[in-house]
TIRO-2110 file (N, C-alpha, C; in Angstrom, 1 decimal):
// TIRO-2110
0.8, -1.2, 0.0, N, 1, A
0.0, 0.0, 0.0, CA, 1, A
0.9, 1.3, 0.0, C, 1, A
1.9, 1.3, 0.8, N, 2, A
2.8, 2.4, 0.9, CA, 2, A
3.5, 2.6, -0.5, C, 2, A
3.9, 1.4, -1.1, N, 3, A
4.5, 1.5, -2.4, CA, 3, A
3.7, 2.1, -3.4, C, 3, A
2.4, 1.7, -3.4, N, 4, A
1.5, 2.3, -4.4, CA, 4, A
1.3, 3.8, -4.2, C, 4, A
1.2, 4.2, -2.9, N, 5, A
1.1, 5.6, -2.5, CA, 5, A
2.3, 6.4, -3.0, C, 5, A
3.5, 5.8, -2.7, N, 6, A
4.8, 6.4, -3.1, CA, 6, A
4.8, 6.5, -4.6, C, 6, A
4.5, 5.5, -5.4, N, 7, A
4.5, 5.6, -6.8, CA, 7, A
3.5, 6.6, -7.3, C, 7, A
2.4, 6.7, -6.7, N, 8, A
1.4, 7.7, -7.0, CA, 8, A
1.9, 9.1, -6.8, C, 8, A
2.6, 9.3, -5.7, N, 9, A
3.2, 10.6, -5.4, CA, 9, A
4.3, 11.0, -6.5, C, 9, A
5.1, 10.0, -6.8, N, 10, A
6.1, 10.2, -7.8, CA, 10, A
5.5, 10.6, -9.2, C, 10, A
4.4, 9.9, -9.6, N, 11, A
3.8, 10.1, -10.8, CA, 11, A
3.1, 11.5, -10.8, C, 11, A
2.5, 11.9, -9.6, N, 12, A
1.9, 13.2, -9.5, CA, 12, A
2.9, 14.3, -9.7, C, 12, A
4.1, 14.2, -9.0, N, 13, A
5.2, 15.2, -9.1, CA, 13, A
5.7, 15.2, -10.5, C, 13, A
5.9, 14.0, -11.1, N, 14, A
6.4, 14.0, -12.5, CA, 14, A
5.4, 14.6, -13.4, C, 14, A
4.2, 14.4, -13.2, N, 15, A
3.2, 15.0, -14.1, CA, 15, A
3.1, 16.5, -13.9, C, 15, A
3.2, 16.9, -12.6, N, 16, A
3.2, 18.4, -12.3, CA, 16, A
4.4, 19.0, -13.0, C, 16, A
5.6, 18.4, -12.9, N, 17, A
6.8, 18.9, -13.5, CA, 17, A
6.6, 19.0, -15.0, C, 17, A
6.0, 18.0, -15.6, N, 18, A
5.8, 18.0, -17.1, CA, 18, A
4.9, 19.1, -17.5, C, 18, A
3.8, 19.3, -16.6, N, 19, A
2.9, 20.4, -16.9, CA, 19, A
3.6, 21.7, -16.8, C, 19, A
4.4, 21.9, -15.7, N, 20, A
5.1, 23.1, -15.5, CA, 20, A
6.0, 23.4, -16.7, C, 20, A
6.7, 22.4, -17.1, N, 21, A
7.7, 22.6, -18.3, CA, 21, A
6.9, 23.0, -19.5, C, 21, A
5.7, 22.4, -19.7, N, 22, A
4.9, 22.7, -20.9, CA, 22, A
4.4, 24.1, -20.8, C, 22, A
4.0, 24.5, -19.6, N, 23, A
3.5, 25.9, -19.4, CA, 23, A
4.6, 26.9, -19.6, C, 23, A
5.8, 26.6, -19.1, N, 24, A
6.9, 27.5, -19.3, CA, 24, A
7.2, 27.7, -20.8, C, 24, A
7.2, 26.5, -21.5, N, 25, A
7.5, 26.6, -22.9, CA, 25, A
6.5, 27.4, -23.6, C, 25, A
5.2, 27.2, -23.3, N, 26, A
4.1, 28.0, -24.0, CA, 26, A
4.3, 29.5, -23.6, C, 26, A
4.6, 29.8, -22.4, N, 27, A
4.8, 31.2, -22.0, CA, 27, A
6.0, 31.8, -22.7, C, 27, A
7.0, 31.1, -22.9, N, 28, A
8.2, 31.5, -23.6, CA, 28, A
7.8, 31.8, -25.0, C, 28, A
7.0, 31.0, -25.7, N, 29, A
6.6, 31.2, -27.0, CA, 29, A
5.8, 32.5, -27.2, C, 29, A
4.9, 32.7, -26.2, N, 30, A
4.0, 33.9, -26.2, CA, 30, A
4.9, 35.2, -26.1, C, 30, A
5.8, 35.1, -25.2, N, 31, A
6.7, 36.3, -25.0, CA, 31, A
7.5, 36.6, -26.3, C, 31, A
8.1, 35.6, -26.9, N, 32, A
8.8, 35.8, -28.1, CA, 32, A
7.9, 36.3, -29.2, C, 32, A
6.7, 35.8, -29.4, N, 33, A
5.8, 36.4, -30.4, CA, 33, A
5.5, 37.8, -30.1, C, 33, A
5.3, 38.2, -28.9, N, 34, A
5.0, 39.6, -28.5, CA, 34, A
6.2, 40.5, -28.8, C, 34, A
7.4, 40.0, -28.5, N, 35, A
8.5, 40.8, -28.7, CA, 35, A
8.7, 41.1, -30.2, C, 35, A
8.5, 40.0, -31.0, N, 36, A
8.6, 40.1, -32.4, CA, 36, A
7.6, 41.1, -33.0, C, 36, A
6.4, 41.1, -32.5, N, 37, A
5.4, 42.0, -33.0, CA, 37, A
5.7, 43.5, -32.6, C, 37, A
6.4, 43.6, -31.4, N, 38, A
6.8, 45.0, -31.0, CA, 38, A
7.9, 45.5, -31.9, C, 38, A
8.8, 44.7, -32.3, N, 39, A
9.9, 45.1, -33.2, CA, 39, A
9.4, 45.7, -34.5, C, 39, A
8.2, 45.2, -35.0, N, 40, A
7.7, 45.6, -36.2, CA, 40, A
6.9, 47.0, -36.1, C, 40, A
6.7, 47.4, -34.9, N, 41, A
5.9, 48.7, -34.7, CA, 41, A
6.9, 49.7, -34.2, C, 41, A
6.5, 51.0, -34.5, N, 42, A
7.3, 52.1, -34.0, CA, 42, A
7.1, 52.3, -32.5, C, 42, A
8.2, 52.5, -31.8, N, 43, A
8.1, 52.8, -30.4, CA, 43, A
7.8, 54.3, -30.4, C, 43, A
7.0, 54.7, -29.5, N, 44, A
6.6, 56.1, -29.3, CA, 44, A
7.9, 57.0, -29.1, C, 44, A
8.0, 58.0, -29.9, N, 45, A
9.2, 58.9, -29.8, CA, 45, A
10.4, 58.3, -30.5, C, 45, A
10.4, 57.1, -31.1, N, 46, A
11.5, 56.5, -31.7, CA, 46, A
11.7, 57.1, -33.2, C, 46, A
12.9, 56.8, -33.7, N, 47, A
13.3, 57.2, -35.1, CA, 47, A
12.8, 56.1, -36.1, C, 47, A
12.2, 56.6, -37.2, N, 48, A
11.7, 55.7, -38.2, CA, 48, A
12.4, 56.0, -39.5, C, 48, A
12.9, 55.0, -40.1, N, 49, A
13.6, 55.1, -41.4, CA, 49, A
12.5, 55.3, -42.5, C, 49, A
12.8, 56.3, -43.4, N, 50, A
11.8, 56.7, -44.4, CA, 50, A
12.3, 56.1, -45.8, C, 50, A
11.3, 55.8, -46.6, N, 51, A
11.6, 55.3, -48.0, CA, 51, A
12.2, 56.5, -48.8, C, 51, A
13.4, 56.3, -49.3, N, 52, A
14.1, 57.4, -50.0, CA, 52, A
13.4, 58.0, -51.2, C, 52, A
12.9, 57.2, -52.1, N, 53, A
12.3, 57.6, -53.3, CA, 53, A
11.1, 58.5, -53.0, C, 53, A
10.2, 58.0, -52.1, N, 54, A
9.0, 58.8, -51.7, CA, 54, A
9.4, 60.1, -51.0, C, 54, A
10.4, 60.0, -50.1, N, 55, A
10.9, 61.2, -49.4, CA, 55, A
11.4, 62.3, -50.4, C, 55, A
12.2, 61.9, -51.4, N, 56, A
12.7, 62.8, -52.3, CA, 56, A
11.6, 63.5, -53.1, C, 56, A
10.6, 62.8, -53.4, N, 57, A
9.4, 63.3, -54.2, CA, 57, A
8.6, 64.3, -53.4, C, 57, A
8.5, 64.1, -52.1, N, 58, A
7.6, 64.9, -51.3, CA, 58, A
8.2, 65.9, -50.4, C, 58, A
9.5, 66.0, -50.3, N, 59, A
10.2, 66.8, -49.3, CA, 59, A
11.3, 67.6, -49.8, C, 59, A
11.1, 68.3, -50.9, N, 60, A
12.2, 69.1, -51.5, CA, 60, A
12.7, 70.1, -50.6, C, 60, A
11.8, 70.7, -49.8, N, 61, A
12.3, 71.8, -48.8, CA, 61, A
13.2, 71.2, -47.8, C, 61, A
13.0, 70.0, -47.3, N, 62, A
13.9, 69.4, -46.3, CA, 62, A
15.3, 69.1, -46.9, C, 62, A
15.2, 68.6, -48.1, N, 63, A
16.5, 68.3, -48.8, CA, 63, A
17.3, 69.6, -49.1, C, 63, A
16.5, 70.6, -49.6, N, 64, A
17.2, 71.9, -49.9, CA, 64, A
17.8, 72.5, -48.7, C, 64, A
17.1, 72.5, -47.6, N, 65, A
17.7, 73.1, -46.4, CA, 65, A
18.8, 72.3, -45.8, C, 65, A
18.8, 71.0, -46.0, N, 66, A
19.9, 70.1, -45.7, CA, 66, A
21.2, 70.5, -46.5, C, 66, A
21.0, 70.6, -47.8, N, 67, A
22.2, 70.9, -48.7, CA, 67, A
22.7, 72.3, -48.4, C, 67, A
21.8, 73.2, -48.1, N, 68, A
22.2, 74.6, -47.8, CA, 68, A
23.0, 74.6, -46.5, C, 68, A
22.6, 73.9, -45.5, N, 69, A
23.3, 73.9, -44.2, CA, 69, A
24.7, 73.3, -44.4, C, 69, A
24.8, 72.2, -45.2, N, 70, A
26.1, 71.7, -45.4, CA, 70, A
27.0, 72.6, -46.2, C, 70, A
26.5, 73.3, -47.2, N, 71, A
27.2, 74.3, -48.0, CA, 71, A
27.7, 75.4, -47.1, C, 71, A
26.8, 75.9, -46.2, N, 72, A
27.1, 77.0, -45.3, CA, 72, A
28.2, 76.7, -44.4, C, 72, A
28.2, 75.5, -43.9, N, 73, A
29.2, 75.1, -42.9, CA, 73, A
30.6, 74.7, -43.5, C, 73, A
30.5, 73.9, -44.6, N, 74, A
31.7, 73.3, -45.2, CA, 74, A
32.2, 73.9, -46.5, C, 74, A
31.4, 74.7, -47.2, N, 75, A
31.7, 75.4, -48.4, CA, 75, A
32.3, 74.4, -49.4, C, 75, A
31.5, 73.3, -49.7, N, 76, A
32.0, 72.2, -50.5, CA, 76, A
32.1, 72.6, -52.0, C, 76, A
31.2, 73.5, -52.5, N, 77, A
31.3, 73.8, -53.9, CA, 77, A
32.6, 74.5, -54.3, C, 77, A
33.1, 75.3, -53.3, N, 78, A
34.4, 75.9, -53.5, CA, 78, A
35.6, 74.9, -53.7, C, 78, A
35.4, 73.8, -53.0, N, 79, A
36.4, 72.7, -53.1, CA, 79, A
36.1, 71.7, -54.3, C, 79, A
35.1, 72.0, -55.0, N, 80, A
34.8, 71.1, -56.2, CA, 80, A
33.9, 69.9, -55.9, C, 80, A
33.4, 69.8, -54.7, N, 81, A
32.5, 68.7, -54.3, CA, 81, A
31.0, 69.0, -54.8, C, 81, A
30.4, 68.0, -55.2, N, 82, A
29.0, 68.1, -55.7, CA, 82, A
28.1, 67.1, -55.0, C, 82, A
26.9, 67.5, -54.7, N, 83, A
25.9, 66.6, -54.1, CA, 83, A
25.8, 65.4, -55.0, C, 83, A
25.8, 64.2, -54.4, N, 84, A
25.7, 63.0, -55.2, CA, 84, A
24.4, 62.3, -55.0, C, 84, A
24.1, 62.0, -53.7, N, 85, A
22.8, 61.3, -53.4, CA, 85, A
22.4, 61.4, -52.0, C, 85, A
21.1, 61.1, -51.8, N, 86, A
20.6, 61.0, -50.5, CA, 86, A
20.8, 59.5, -50.0, C, 86, A
21.4, 59.3, -48.8, N, 87, A
21.7, 58.0, -48.3, CA, 87, A
20.6, 57.4, -47.4, C, 87, A
20.1, 58.3, -46.5, N, 88, A
19.2, 57.8, -45.5, CA, 88, A
18.4, 59.0, -44.9, C, 88, A
17.2, 58.8, -44.6, N, 89, A
16.4, 59.8, -43.8, CA, 89, A
15.6, 59.0, -42.7, C, 89, A
15.7, 59.5, -41.5, N, 90, A
14.9, 59.0, -40.4, CA, 90, A
14.2, 60.2, -39.8, C, 90, A
13.0, 59.9, -39.3, N, 91, A
12.2, 61.0, -38.7, CA, 91, A
11.8, 60.5, -37.3, C, 91, A
11.5, 61.5, -36.5, N, 92, A
11.1, 61.3, -35.1, CA, 92, A
10.0, 62.3, -34.8, C, 92, A
8.8, 61.8, -34.5, N, 93, A
7.7, 62.7, -34.2, CA, 93, A
7.8, 63.2, -32.7, C, 93, A
7.9, 64.5, -32.5, N, 94, A
7.9, 65.1, -31.2, CA, 94, A
6.9, 66.2, -31.3, C, 94, A
7.1, 67.3, -30.7, N, 95, A
6.2, 68.5, -30.9, CA, 95, A
6.6, 69.2, -32.2, C, 95, A
6.4, 68.4, -33.2, N, 96, A
6.9, 68.8, -34.6, CA, 96, A
7.6, 67.5, -35.1, C, 96, A
8.5, 67.6, -36.0, N, 97, A
9.2, 66.5, -36.5, CA, 97, A
10.7, 66.7, -36.6, C, 97, A
11.5, 65.8, -36.0, N, 98, A
12.9, 65.8, -36.2, CA, 98, A
13.3, 65.0, -37.4, C, 98, A
14.2, 65.6, -38.3, N, 99, A
14.7, 64.9, -39.4, CA, 99, A
16.1, 64.7, -39.3, C, 99, A
16.6, 63.4, -39.6, N, 100, A
18.0, 63.1, -39.6, CA, 100, A
18.3, 62.7, -41.0, C, 100, A
19.1, 63.5, -41.8, N, 101, A
19.3, 63.3, -43.2, CA, 101, A
20.8, 63.0, -43.5, C, 101, A
21.1, 61.9, -44.1, N, 102, A
22.4, 61.6, -44.5, CA, 102, A
22.6, 61.8, -46.0, C, 102, A
23.5, 62.5, -46.4, N, 103, A
23.8, 62.8, -47.8, CA, 103, A
25.2, 62.5, -48.2, C, 103, A
25.5, 62.2, -49.5, N, 104, A
26.8, 62.0, -49.9, CA, 104, A
27.2, 63.0, -51.0, C, 104, A
28.4, 63.5, -50.8, N, 105, A
29.0, 64.4, -51.8, CA, 105, A
30.2, 63.7, -52.4, C, 105, A
30.5, 64.1, -53.7, N, 106, A
31.7, 63.4, -54.3, CA, 106, A
32.5, 64.5, -55.1, C, 106, A
33.8, 64.2, -55.2, N, 107, A
34.7, 64.9, -56.1, CA, 107, A
35.7, 63.9, -56.6, C, 107, A
35.7, 63.6, -57.9, N, 108, A
36.6, 62.6, -58.5, CA, 108, A
36.4, 61.3, -57.8, C, 108, A
37.5, 60.8, -57.1, N, 109, A
37.4, 59.5, -56.4, CA, 109, A
37.2, 59.7, -54.9, C, 109, A
36.8, 60.9, -54.4, N, 110, A
36.6, 61.1, -53.0, CA, 110, A
35.1, 61.3, -52.7, C, 110, A
34.7, 60.6, -51.7, N, 111, A
33.3, 60.6, -51.2, CA, 111, A
33.3, 61.2, -49.8, C, 111, A
32.3, 62.0, -49.5, N, 112, A
32.1, 62.6, -48.1, CA, 112, A
30.7, 62.4, -47.8, C, 112, A
30.4, 62.0, -46.5, N, 113, A
29.1, 61.8, -46.0, CA, 113, A
28.8, 62.8, -44.9, C, 113, A
27.6, 63.4, -44.9, N, 114, A
27.3, 64.4, -43.9, CA, 114, A
25.9, 64.0, -43.3, C, 114, A
25.7, 64.4, -42.1, N, 115, A
24.5, 64.2, -41.4, CA, 115, A
24.0, 65.6, -40.9, C, 115, A
22.7, 65.8, -41.3, N, 116, A
22.1, 67.1, -40.9, CA, 116, A
20.8, 66.7, -40.1, C, 116, A
20.7, 67.3, -38.9, N, 117, A
19.4, 67.1, -38.2, CA, 117, A
18.7, 68.5, -38.2, C, 117, A
17.4, 68.4, -38.4, N, 118, A
16.6, 69.6, -38.4, CA, 118, A
15.3, 69.4, -37.7, C, 118, A
14.8, 70.4, -37.1, N, 119, A
13.5, 70.3, -36.4, CA, 119, A
12.5, 71.2, -37.2, C, 119, A
11.4, 70.6, -37.5, N, 120, A
10.4, 71.2, -38.4, CA, 120, A
9.1, 71.2, -37.6, C, 120, A
8.5, 72.4, -37.5, N, 121, A
7.1, 72.5, -37.0, CA, 121, A
6.2, 73.0, -38.1, C, 121, A
5.4, 72.0, -38.7, N, 122, A
4.6, 72.4, -39.9, CA, 122, A
3.7, 73.6, -39.6, C, 122, A
3.1, 73.7, -38.4, N, 123, A
2.1, 74.7, -38.2, CA, 123, A
2.8, 76.0, -37.7, C, 123, A
4.1, 76.0, -37.5, N, 124, A
4.8, 77.2, -37.1, CA, 124, A
6.2, 77.3, -37.7, C, 124, A
6.3, 77.6, -39.0, N, 125, A
7.6, 77.6, -39.7, CA, 125, A
8.7, 78.4, -39.1, C, 125, A
8.3, 79.5, -38.3, N, 126, A
9.4, 80.3, -37.7, CA, 126, A
10.1, 79.5, -36.6, C, 126, A
9.6, 78.4, -36.2, N, 127, A
10.2, 77.5, -35.2, CA, 127, A
11.2, 76.5, -35.8, C, 127, A
11.2, 76.4, -37.1, N, 128, A
12.1, 75.4, -37.8, CA, 128, A
13.5, 75.8, -37.6, C, 128, A
14.4, 74.8, -37.4, N, 129, A
15.8, 75.1, -37.2, CA, 129, A
16.6, 73.9, -37.5, C, 129, A
17.9, 74.2, -38.0, N, 130, A
18.9, 73.2, -38.2, CA, 130, A
19.5, 73.0, -36.8, C, 130, A
19.5, 71.7, -36.3, N, 131, A
20.1, 71.5, -35.0, CA, 131, A
21.5, 70.9, -35.0, C, 131, A
21.9, 70.3, -36.1, N, 132, A
23.2, 69.7, -36.2, CA, 132, A
23.6, 69.5, -37.6, C, 132, A
24.9, 69.8, -37.9, N, 133, A
25.5, 69.6, -39.2, CA, 133, A
26.9, 69.1, -39.0, C, 133, A
27.1, 67.8, -39.4, N, 134, A
28.5, 67.3, -39.2, CA, 134, A
28.8, 66.3, -40.3, C, 134, A
30.1, 66.2, -40.5, N, 135, A
30.7, 65.2, -41.4, CA, 135, A
30.8, 63.9, -40.7, C, 135, A
30.2, 62.8, -41.4, N, 136, A
30.3, 61.5, -40.8, CA, 136, A
31.6, 60.8, -41.2, C, 136, A
31.9, 60.8, -42.5, N, 137, A
33.2, 60.2, -42.9, CA, 137, A
33.5, 60.7, -44.3, C, 137, A
34.7, 60.5, -44.7, N, 138, A
35.2, 60.7, -46.1, CA, 138, A
36.1, 59.6, -46.4, C, 138, A
36.1, 59.3, -47.7, N, 139, A
37.0, 58.2, -48.2, CA, 139, A
37.4, 58.4, -49.6, C, 139, A
38.6, 57.9, -49.9, N, 140, A
39.1, 57.9, -51.3, CA, 140, A
38.9, 56.5, -51.8, C, 140, A
38.4, 56.4, -53.0, N, 141, A
38.1, 55.1, -53.6, CA, 141, A
39.1, 54.7, -54.6, C, 141, A
END
């Protein structure tokens, strides 16, 4: 009788352990699925990468102010550099929109990449400002 009770207890604990393991595994799957779905959505206040072709078609004013800011600070045309292409644009929605724009300039076999950040308030253009202009890198190819 004690043996049967002992075996019953062992089976009960074994079964409970198997159930616990199964529940942990299921919980782990749910957490992974949730984290994956969060990665696909924008985090509030986070930076979002913009499609370049669409951005170029709809935001000439942002691109122009970016190029003007680079020219004002680095005077690239005097050195023979020309704007080559838009590399990346990311935006961040705040009380307005922050734009982070990466552009590439070229002269013969030399490439230079610049980042310009600007703050734009569509309903109050007088609040618009360039907040940062810097060279990211340059290279000879």
